[in-house]
N, CA, C and O atoms as CSV, one atom per row, in Angstrom:
chain,resi,resn,atom,element,x,y,z
A,1,UNK,N,N,-5.401,-28.414,1.020
A,1,UNK,CA,C,-6.448,-28.313,2.014
A,1,UNK,C,C,-7.592,-27.488,1.433
A,1,UNK,O,O,-7.361,-26.421,0.864
A,2,UNK,N,N,-8.794,-27.964,1.569
A,2,UNK,CA,C,-9.951,-27.235,1.115
A,2,UNK,C,C,-10.694,-26.651,2.295
A,2,UNK,O,O,-10.744,-27.239,3.375
A,3,UNK,N,N,-11.271,-25.482,2.068
A,3,UNK,CA,C,-12.037,-24.879,3.140
A,3,UNK,C,C,-13.436,-24.574,2.637
A,3,UNK,O,O,-13.635,-24.209,1.479
A,4,UNK,N,N,-14.368,-24.727,3.505
A,4,UNK,CA,C,-15.759,-24.355,3.231
A,4,UNK,C,C,-15.841,-22.828,3.160
A,4,UNK,O,O,-15.137,-22.144,3.903
A,5,UNK,N,N,-16.670,-22.293,2.300
A,5,UNK,CA,C,-16.778,-20.838,2.137
A,5,UNK,C,C,-17.206,-20.143,3.436
A,5,UNK,O,O,-16.903,-18.967,3.638
A,6,UNK,N,N,-17.914,-20.872,4.321
A,6,UNK,CA,C,-18.293,-20.244,5.600
A,6,UNK,C,C,-17.087,-20.057,6.500
A,6,UNK,O,O,-17.143,-19.263,7.439
A,7,UNK,N,N,-15.974,-20.781,6.233
A,7,UNK,CA,C,-14.777,-20.663,7.048
A,7,UNK,C,C,-13.890,-19.512,6.581
A,7,UNK,O,O,-12.988,-19.093,7.306
A,8,UNK,N,N,-14.135,-19.006,5.397
A,8,UNK,CA,C,-13.284,-17.976,4.821
A,8,UNK,C,C,-13.821,-16.602,5.217
A,8,UNK,O,O,-15.002,-16.307,5.034
A,9,UNK,N,N,-12.949,-15.781,5.752
A,9,UNK,CA,C,-13.349,-14.428,6.137
A,9,UNK,C,C,-12.729,-13.420,5.162
A,9,UNK,O,O,-11.567,-13.549,4.777
A,10,UNK,N,N,-13.515,-12.422,4.772
A,10,UNK,CA,C,-12.947,-11.371,3.973
A,10,UNK,C,C,-12.111,-10.468,4.876
A,10,UNK,O,O,-12.479,-10.193,6.018
A,11,UNK,N,N,-10.992,-10.018,4.346
A,11,UNK,CA,C,-10.148,-9.106,5.114
A,11,UNK,C,C,-9.759,-7.931,4.221
A,11,UNK,O,O,-9.565,-8.083,3.015
A,12,UNK,N,N,-9.654,-6.783,4.826
A,12,UNK,CA,C,-9.137,-5.621,4.142
A,12,UNK,C,C,-7.757,-5.337,4.725
A,12,UNK,O,O,-7.575,-5.356,5.942
A,13,UNK,N,N,-6.810,-5.081,3.872
A,13,UNK,CA,C,-5.443,-4.806,4.309
A,13,UNK,C,C,-5.132,-3.348,4.027
A,13,UNK,O,O,-5.349,-2.864,2.916
A,14,UNK,N,N,-4.631,-2.654,5.021
A,14,UNK,CA,C,-4.272,-1.244,4.867
A,14,UNK,C,C,-2.769,-1.145,4.687
A,14,UNK,O,O,-2.000,-1.571,5.548
A,15,UNK,N,N,-2.365,-0.588,3.579
A,15,UNK,CA,C,-0.945,-0.362,3.307
A,15,UNK,C,C,-0.781,1.063,2.771
A,15,UNK,O,O,-1.742,1.678,2.308
A,16,UNK,N,N,0.414,1.562,2.838
A,16,UNK,CA,C,0.704,2.868,2.275
A,16,UNK,C,C,1.170,2.722,0.847
A,16,UNK,O,O,1.889,1.779,0.514
A,17,UNK,N,N,0.770,3.640,0.011
A,17,UNK,CA,C,1.336,3.739,-1.328
A,17,UNK,C,C,2.680,4.402,-1.192
A,17,UNK,O,O,2.773,5.538,-0.727
A,18,UNK,N,N,3.720,3.707,-1.592
A,18,UNK,CA,C,5.076,4.235,-1.393
A,18,UNK,C,C,5.749,4.654,-2.706
A,18,UNK,O,O,6.737,5.388,-2.675
A,19,UNK,N,N,5.245,4.212,-3.836
A,19,UNK,CA,C,5.873,4.598,-5.101
A,19,UNK,C,C,4.920,4.374,-6.260
A,19,UNK,O,O,4.217,3.364,-6.322
A,20,UNK,N,N,4.907,5.336,-7.183
A,20,UNK,CA,C,4.155,5.184,-8.430
A,20,UNK,C,C,5.095,4.618,-9.472
A,20,UNK,O,O,6.263,5.002,-9.539
A,21,UNK,N,N,4.583,3.691,-10.299
A,21,UNK,CA,C,5.361,3.080,-11.362
A,21,UNK,C,C,4.767,3.490,-12.687
A,21,UNK,O,O,3.623,3.156,-12.993
A,22,UNK,N,N,5.547,4.219,-13.482
A,22,UNK,CA,C,5.133,4.681,-14.810
A,22,UNK,C,C,3.804,5.443,-14.805
A,22,UNK,O,O,3.118,5.473,-15.826
A,23,UNK,N,N,3.433,6.047,-13.705
A,23,UNK,CA,C,2.227,6.827,-13.627
A,23,UNK,C,C,0.904,6.076,-13.729
A,23,UNK,O,O,-0.163,6.690,-13.696
A,24,UNK,N,N,0.968,4.744,-13.854
A,24,UNK,CA,C,-0.261,3.971,-14.048
A,24,UNK,C,C,-0.459,2.933,-12.947
A,24,UNK,O,O,-1.560,2.398,-12.813
A,25,UNK,N,N,0.537,2.641,-12.179
A,25,UNK,CA,C,0.441,1.603,-11.121
A,25,UNK,C,C,1.266,2.088,-9.934
A,25,UNK,O,O,2.027,3.050,-10.036
A,26,UNK,N,N,1.099,1.401,-8.809
A,26,UNK,CA,C,1.824,1.812,-7.628
A,26,UNK,C,C,2.287,0.586,-6.830
A,26,UNK,O,O,1.772,-0.520,-6.988
A,27,UNK,N,N,3.279,0.831,-5.970
A,27,UNK,CA,C,3.745,-0.199,-5.046
A,27,UNK,C,C,3.269,0.176,-3.655
A,27,UNK,O,O,3.195,1.358,-3.317
A,28,UNK,N,N,2.946,-0.822,-2.852
A,28,UNK,CA,C,2.458,-0.590,-1.498
A,28,UNK,C,C,3.346,-1.311,-0.497
A,28,UNK,O,O,4.058,-2.257,-0.834
A,29,UNK,N,N,3.285,-0.842,0.741
A,29,UNK,CA,C,4.038,-1.519,1.815
A,29,UNK,C,C,3.317,-1.309,3.131
A,29,UNK,O,O,2.898,-0.195,3.443
A,30,UNK,N,N,3.170,-2.371,3.901
A,30,UNK,CA,C,2.583,-2.271,5.225
A,30,UNK,C,C,3.574,-1.643,6.213
A,30,UNK,O,O,4.781,-1.645,5.971
A,31,UNK,N,N,3.071,-1.119,7.305
A,31,UNK,CA,C,3.944,-0.441,8.268
A,31,UNK,C,C,5.021,-1.323,8.863
A,31,UNK,O,O,6.099,-0.831,9.198
A,32,UNK,N,N,4.762,-2.608,9.003
A,32,UNK,CA,C,5.714,-3.499,9.611
A,32,UNK,C,C,6.483,-4.345,8.609
A,32,UNK,O,O,7.133,-5.324,8.975
A,33,UNK,N,N,6.402,-3.957,7.345
A,33,UNK,CA,C,7.060,-4.736,6.279
A,33,UNK,C,C,8.251,-3.971,5.749
A,33,UNK,O,O,8.272,-2.741,5.727
A,34,UNK,N,N,9.247,-4.738,5.321
A,34,UNK,CA,C,10.437,-4.139,4.726
A,34,UNK,C,C,10.359,-4.046,3.209
A,34,UNK,O,O,11.023,-3.204,2.604
A,35,UNK,N,N,9.550,-4.906,2.588
A,35,UNK,CA,C,9.507,-5.015,1.143
A,35,UNK,C,C,8.170,-4.544,0.613
A,35,UNK,O,O,7.139,-4.672,1.273
A,36,UNK,N,N,8.205,-3.999,-0.586
A,36,UNK,CA,C,6.989,-3.517,-1.266
A,36,UNK,C,C,6.255,-4.667,-1.930
A,36,UNK,O,O,6.841,-5.709,-2.223
A,37,UNK,N,N,4.972,-4.468,-2.162
A,37,UNK,CA,C,4.137,-5.396,-2.919
A,37,UNK,C,C,3.605,-4.663,-4.129
A,37,UNK,O,O,3.463,-3.440,-4.119
A,38,UNK,N,N,3.314,-5.410,-5.159
A,38,UNK,CA,C,2.690,-4.793,-6.344
A,38,UNK,C,C,3.504,-5.085,-7.594
A,38,UNK,O,O,4.403,-5.926,-7.565
A,39,UNK,N,N,3.207,-4.417,-8.662
A,39,UNK,CA,C,2.424,-3.201,-8.793
A,39,UNK,C,C,0.903,-3.471,-8.804
A,39,UNK,O,O,0.443,-4.546,-9.190
A,40,UNK,N,N,0.155,-2.459,-8.370
A,40,UNK,CA,C,-1.304,-2.488,-8.375
A,40,UNK,C,C,-1.807,-1.299,-9.188
A,40,UNK,O,O,-1.136,-0.271,-9.270
A,41,UNK,N,N,-2.956,-1.435,-9.772
A,41,UNK,CA,C,-3.556,-0.336,-10.488
A,41,UNK,C,C,-4.555,0.387,-9.583
A,41,UNK,O,O,-5.012,-0.204,-8.605
A,42,UNK,N,N,-4.908,1.632,-9.867
A,42,UNK,CA,C,-5.811,2.381,-9.000
A,42,UNK,C,C,-7.148,1.704,-8.752
A,42,UNK,O,O,-7.766,1.967,-7.721
A,43,UNK,N,N,-7.626,0.842,-9.647
A,43,UNK,CA,C,-8.910,0.184,-9.428
A,43,UNK,C,C,-8.854,-0.842,-8.293
A,43,UNK,O,O,-9.897,-1.344,-7.874
A,44,UNK,N,N,-7.658,-1.164,-7.787
A,44,UNK,CA,C,-7.511,-2.092,-6.656
A,44,UNK,C,C,-7.740,-1.413,-5.307
A,44,UNK,O,O,-7.847,-2.086,-4.282
A,45,UNK,N,N,-7.814,-0.098,-5.307
A,45,UNK,CA,C,-7.997,0.677,-4.081
A,45,UNK,C,C,-9.463,0.719,-3.732
A,45,UNK,O,O,-10.292,1.082,-4.567
A,46,UNK,N,N,-9.797,0.348,-2.495
A,46,UNK,CA,C,-11.192,0.383,-2.032
A,46,UNK,C,C,-11.525,1.677,-1.281
A,46,UNK,O,O,-12.688,2.075,-1.210
A,47,UNK,N,N,-10.522,2.317,-0.735
A,47,UNK,CA,C,-10.775,3.515,0.041
A,47,UNK,C,C,-9.473,4.120,0.532
A,47,UNK,O,O,-8.381,3.643,0.222
A,48,UNK,N,N,-9.622,5.183,1.307
A,48,UNK,CA,C,-8.456,5.874,1.847
A,48,UNK,C,C,-8.704,6.125,3.328
A,48,UNK,O,O,-9.775,6.586,3.723
A,49,UNK,N,N,-7.707,5.819,4.132
A,49,UNK,CA,C,-7.814,6.084,5.561
A,49,UNK,C,C,-7.407,7.539,5.830
A,49,UNK,O,O,-6.300,7.950,5.483
A,50,UNK,N,N,-8.283,8.293,6.434
A,50,UNK,CA,C,-8.000,9.697,6.730
A,50,UNK,C,C,-7.859,9.936,8.218
A,50,UNK,O,O,-7.244,10.925,8.617
A,51,UNK,N,N,-8.409,9.061,9.059
A,51,UNK,CA,C,-8.321,9.210,10.500
A,51,UNK,C,C,-8.107,7.841,11.119
A,51,UNK,O,O,-8.755,6.867,10.734
A,52,UNK,N,N,-7.200,7.771,12.074
A,52,UNK,CA,C,-6.978,6.555,12.843
A,52,UNK,C,C,-7.242,6.882,14.300
A,52,UNK,O,O,-6.938,7.979,14.768
A,53,UNK,N,N,-7.806,5.926,15.006
A,53,UNK,CA,C,-8.158,6.138,16.426
A,53,UNK,C,C,-7.217,5.292,17.283
A,53,UNK,O,O,-6.960,4.127,16.980
A,54,UNK,N,N,-6.718,5.887,18.336
A,54,UNK,CA,C,-5.887,5.183,19.309
A,54,UNK,C,C,-6.183,5.771,20.690
A,54,UNK,O,O,-6.160,6.987,20.879
A,55,UNK,N,N,-6.458,4.901,21.635
A,55,UNK,CA,C,-6.800,5.337,22.990
A,55,UNK,C,C,-7.953,6.350,22.968
A,55,UNK,O,O,-7.921,7.368,23.659
A,56,UNK,N,N,-8.959,6.043,22.161
A,56,UNK,CA,C,-10.167,6.870,22.027
A,56,UNK,C,C,-9.873,8.290,21.517
A,56,UNK,O,O,-10.693,9.192,21.689
A,57,UNK,N,N,-8.732,8.485,20.905
A,57,UNK,CA,C,-8.377,9.787,20.351
A,57,UNK,C,C,-8.151,9.669,18.847
A,57,UNK,O,O,-7.497,8.730,18.392
A,58,UNK,N,N,-8.681,10.606,18.075
A,58,UNK,CA,C,-8.471,10.551,16.632
A,58,UNK,C,C,-7.093,11.101,16.226
A,58,UNK,O,O,-6.561,12.019,16.850
A,59,UNK,N,N,-6.547,10.518,15.179
A,59,UNK,CA,C,-5.312,11.048,14.579
A,59,UNK,C,C,-5.635,11.341,13.108
A,59,UNK,O,O,-5.941,10.439,12.329
A,60,UNK,N,N,-5.558,12.603,12.759
A,60,UNK,CA,C,-5.816,13.001,11.384
A,60,UNK,C,C,-4.561,12.691,10.559
A,60,UNK,O,O,-3.481,13.208,10.842
A,61,UNK,N,N,-4.713,11.852,9.549
A,61,UNK,CA,C,-3.608,11.402,8.747
A,61,UNK,C,C,-3.415,12.221,7.468
A,61,UNK,O,O,-2.529,11.917,6.670
A,62,UNK,N,N,-4.228,13.246,7.270
A,62,UNK,CA,C,-4.127,14.081,6.054
A,62,UNK,C,C,-3.138,15.223,6.208
A,62,UNK,O,O,-2.657,15.742,5.201
A,63,UNK,N,N,-2.819,15.630,7.412
A,63,UNK,CA,C,-1.879,16.720,7.619
A,63,UNK,C,C,-1.337,16.631,9.034
A,63,UNK,O,O,-1.788,15.800,9.822
A,64,UNK,N,N,-0.392,17.465,9.354
A,64,UNK,CA,C,0.165,17.489,10.684
A,64,UNK,C,C,1.228,16.461,10.911
A,64,UNK,O,O,1.809,15.918,9.971
A,65,UNK,N,N,1.479,16.196,12.182
A,65,UNK,CA,C,2.582,15.312,12.597
A,65,UNK,C,C,2.462,13.909,12.002
A,65,UNK,O,O,3.456,13.355,11.532
A,66,UNK,N,N,1.267,13.329,12.016
A,66,UNK,CA,C,1.140,11.953,11.545
A,66,UNK,C,C,1.323,11.857,10.040
A,66,UNK,O,O,1.805,10.841,9.539
A,67,UNK,N,N,0.943,12.907,9.310
A,67,UNK,CA,C,1.183,12.911,7.879
A,67,UNK,C,C,2.677,12.974,7.595
A,67,UNK,O,O,3.175,12.246,6.736
A,68,UNK,N,N,3.410,13.853,8.321
A,68,UNK,CA,C,4.853,13.960,8.156
A,68,UNK,C,C,5.525,12.646,8.554
A,68,UNK,O,O,6.436,12.182,7.868
A,69,UNK,N,N,5.084,12.054,9.648
A,69,UNK,CA,C,5.667,10.775,10.079
A,69,UNK,C,C,5.473,9.695,9.012
A,69,UNK,O,O,6.371,8.887,8.778
A,70,UNK,N,N,4.323,9.681,8.377
A,70,UNK,CA,C,4.080,8.701,7.325
A,70,UNK,C,C,4.962,8.919,6.120
A,70,UNK,O,O,5.442,7.956,5.521
A,71,UNK,N,N,5.186,10.178,5.750
A,71,UNK,CA,C,6.101,10.462,4.644
A,71,UNK,C,C,7.538,10.035,4.969
A,71,UNK,O,O,8.227,9.440,4.141
A,72,UNK,N,N,7.970,10.353,6.192
A,72,UNK,CA,C,9.330,9.946,6.577
A,72,UNK,C,C,9.455,8.443,6.536
A,72,UNK,O,O,10.434,7.910,6.013
A,73,UNK,N,N,8.468,7.751,7.085
A,73,UNK,CA,C,8.503,6.281,7.101
A,73,UNK,C,C,8.582,5.752,5.685
A,73,UNK,O,O,9.406,4.882,5.402
A,74,UNK,N,N,7.751,6.252,4.791
A,74,UNK,CA,C,7.700,5.742,3.430
A,74,UNK,C,C,8.985,5.999,2.656
A,74,UNK,O,O,9.384,5.192,1.817
A,75,UNK,N,N,9.633,7.127,2.941
A,75,UNK,CA,C,10.830,7.501,2.159
A,75,UNK,C,C,12.135,6.941,2.711
A,75,UNK,O,O,13.156,6.985,2.025
A,76,UNK,N,N,12.126,6.422,3.921
A,76,UNK,CA,C,13.386,5.995,4.547
A,76,UNK,C,C,13.462,4.485,4.767
A,76,UNK,O,O,14.137,4.027,5.689
A,77,UNK,N,N,12.781,3.717,3.934
A,77,UNK,CA,C,12.861,2.256,4.061
A,77,UNK,C,C,14.304,1.802,3.860
A,77,UNK,O,O,14.955,2.304,2.944
A,78,UNK,N,N,14.832,0.896,4.650
A,78,UNK,CA,C,14.213,0.150,5.732
A,78,UNK,C,C,14.365,0.792,7.102
A,78,UNK,O,O,13.989,0.180,8.102
A,79,UNK,N,N,14.892,1.983,7.181
A,79,UNK,CA,C,15.111,2.640,8.474
A,79,UNK,C,C,13.889,3.345,9.014
A,79,UNK,O,O,13.862,3.731,10.182
A,80,UNK,N,N,12.880,3.520,8.186
A,80,UNK,CA,C,11.721,4.320,8.577
A,80,UNK,C,C,11.040,3.853,9.835
A,80,UNK,O,O,10.713,4.668,10.698
A,81,UNK,N,N,10.818,2.557,9.964
A,81,UNK,CA,C,10.149,2.029,11.171
A,81,UNK,C,C,10.962,2.342,12.420
A,81,UNK,O,O,10.413,2.758,13.440
A,82,UNK,N,N,12.270,2.139,12.334
A,82,UNK,CA,C,13.135,2.414,13.480
A,82,UNK,C,C,13.134,3.913,13.818
A,82,UNK,O,O,13.101,4.289,14.990
A,83,UNK,N,N,13.169,4.767,12.781
A,83,UNK,CA,C,13.140,6.209,13.015
A,83,UNK,C,C,11.843,6.634,13.703
A,83,UNK,O,O,11.867,7.444,14.629
A,84,UNK,N,N,10.727,6.096,13.257
A,84,UNK,CA,C,9.459,6.430,13.891
A,84,UNK,C,C,9.410,5.952,15.338
A,84,UNK,O,O,8.878,6.650,16.201
A,85,UNK,N,N,9.949,4.793,15.608
A,85,UNK,CA,C,9.984,4.272,16.986
A,85,UNK,C,C,10.858,5.163,17.884
A,85,UNK,O,O,10.558,5.346,19.064
A,86,UNK,N,N,11.922,5.705,17.324
A,86,UNK,CA,C,12.762,6.629,18.090
A,86,UNK,C,C,12.083,7.962,18.329
A,86,UNK,O,O,12.247,8.561,19.392
A,87,UNK,N,N,11.317,8.438,17.346
A,87,UNK,CA,C,10.656,9.751,17.455
A,87,UNK,C,C,9.419,9.727,18.335
A,87,UNK,O,O,9.058,10.742,18.932
A,88,UNK,N,N,8.770,8.576,18.419
A,88,UNK,CA,C,7.511,8.499,19.146
A,88,UNK,C,C,7.597,8.893,20.620
A,88,UNK,O,O,6.733,9.638,21.082
A,89,UNK,N,N,8.606,8.427,21.395
A,89,UNK,CA,C,8.658,8.867,22.792
A,89,UNK,C,C,8.782,10.380,22.929
A,89,UNK,O,O,8.182,10.960,23.834
A,90,UNK,N,N,9.532,11.024,22.068
A,90,UNK,CA,C,9.656,12.489,22.127
A,90,UNK,C,C,8.308,13.157,21.849
A,90,UNK,O,O,7.928,14.117,22.520
A,91,UNK,N,N,7.604,12.644,20.865
A,91,UNK,CA,C,6.300,13.197,20.540
A,91,UNK,C,C,5.313,13.002,21.701
A,91,UNK,O,O,4.542,13.904,22.031
A,92,UNK,N,N,5.352,11.799,22.318
A,92,UNK,CA,C,4.462,11.521,23.434
A,92,UNK,C,C,4.759,12.427,24.633
A,92,UNK,O,O,3.837,12.884,25.309
A,93,UNK,N,N,6.041,12.686,24.894
A,93,UNK,CA,C,6.403,13.601,25.955
A,93,UNK,C,C,5.886,15.000,25.658
A,93,UNK,O,O,5.381,15.682,26.550
A,94,UNK,N,N,6.011,15.425,24.411
A,94,UNK,CA,C,5.474,16.737,24.019
A,94,UNK,C,C,3.981,16.839,24.218
A,94,UNK,O,O,3.482,17.862,24.686
A,95,UNK,N,N,3.254,15.773,23.861
A,95,UNK,CA,C,1.773,15.759,24.043
A,95,UNK,C,C,1.429,15.811,25.534
A,95,UNK,O,O,0.532,16.551,25.936
A,96,UNK,N,N,2.131,15.034,26.349
A,96,UNK,CA,C,1.866,15.047,27.797
A,96,UNK,C,C,2.125,16.422,28.370
A,96,UNK,O,O,1.346,16.910,29.188
A,97,UNK,N,N,3.208,17.054,27.953
A,97,UNK,CA,C,3.543,18.407,28.410
A,97,UNK,C,C,2.490,19.392,27.982
A,97,UNK,O,O,2.085,20.257,28.759
A,98,UNK,N,N,2.036,19.268,26.734
A,98,UNK,CA,C,0.972,20.168,26.235
A,98,UNK,C,C,-0.283,20.004,27.050
A,98,UNK,O,O,-0.895,21.006,27.423
A,99,UNK,N,N,-0.703,18.772,27.348
A,99,UNK,CA,C,-1.916,18.548,28.141
A,99,UNK,C,C,-1.783,19.106,29.548
A,99,UNK,O,O,-2.722,19.685,30.094
A,100,UNK,N,N,-0.572,18.918,30.141
A,100,UNK,CA,C,-0.340,19.439,31.486
A,100,UNK,C,C,-0.443,20.958,31.497
A,100,UNK,O,O,-1.067,21.536,32.388
A,101,UNK,N,N,0.169,21.607,30.506
A,101,UNK,CA,C,0.103,23.070,30.427
A,101,UNK,C,C,-1.332,23.552,30.212
A,101,UNK,O,O,-1.730,24.569,30.781
A,102,UNK,N,N,-2.112,22.839,29.400
A,102,UNK,CA,C,-3.496,23.234,29.218
A,102,UNK,C,C,-4.286,23.155,30.531
A,102,UNK,O,O,-5.071,24.048,30.848
A,103,UNK,N,N,-4.068,22.080,31.283
A,103,UNK,CA,C,-4.743,21.929,32.568
A,103,UNK,C,C,-4.278,23.023,33.534
A,103,UNK,O,O,-5.081,23.615,34.255
A,104,UNK,N,N,-2.978,23.276,33.533
A,104,UNK,CA,C,-2.436,24.302,34.407
A,104,UNK,C,C,-3.054,25.648,34.148
A,104,UNK,O,O,-3.425,26.349,35.090
A,105,UNK,N,N,-3.176,26.032,32.878
A,105,UNK,CA,C,-3.730,27.344,32.533
A,105,UNK,C,C,-5.222,27.412,32.774
A,105,UNK,O,O,-5.751,28.494,33.029
A,106,UNK,N,N,-5.911,26.296,32.700
A,106,UNK,CA,C,-7.350,26.296,33.006
A,106,UNK,C,C,-7.571,26.555,34.489
A,106,UNK,O,O,-8.538,27.213,34.873
A,107,UNK,N,N,-6.674,26.036,35.320
A,107,UNK,CA,C,-6.825,26.197,36.776
A,107,UNK,C,C,-6.407,27.594,37.248
A,107,UNK,O,O,-6.858,28.068,38.291
A,108,UNK,N,N,-5.541,28.241,36.469
A,108,UNK,CA,C,-5.007,29.550,36.875
A,108,UNK,C,C,-6.019,30.667,36.711
A,108,UNK,O,O,-5.716,31.823,37.010
């Protein structure tokens, strides 16, 4: 099947670097994937995601909970995705409790 160039869209794919190979290349894996892709060399990288937005709120991916969650996910393949799904409700409950306490103390 041939496609006209106007039908082709450029896409950027965001994956995590999960392993360096011989210090010169790396393997990547998407969050919903079980298997790694690569090896790729550093010149294949176009940028680095440092902040993700969800529900109009920023998530800093360089440190804190989301950085730790990313490390756990990357190191525990294939269980990482399941572990993060189990941990997320606890984290969300903690955030809701934190917001409630902040509102409570503002009113007091």
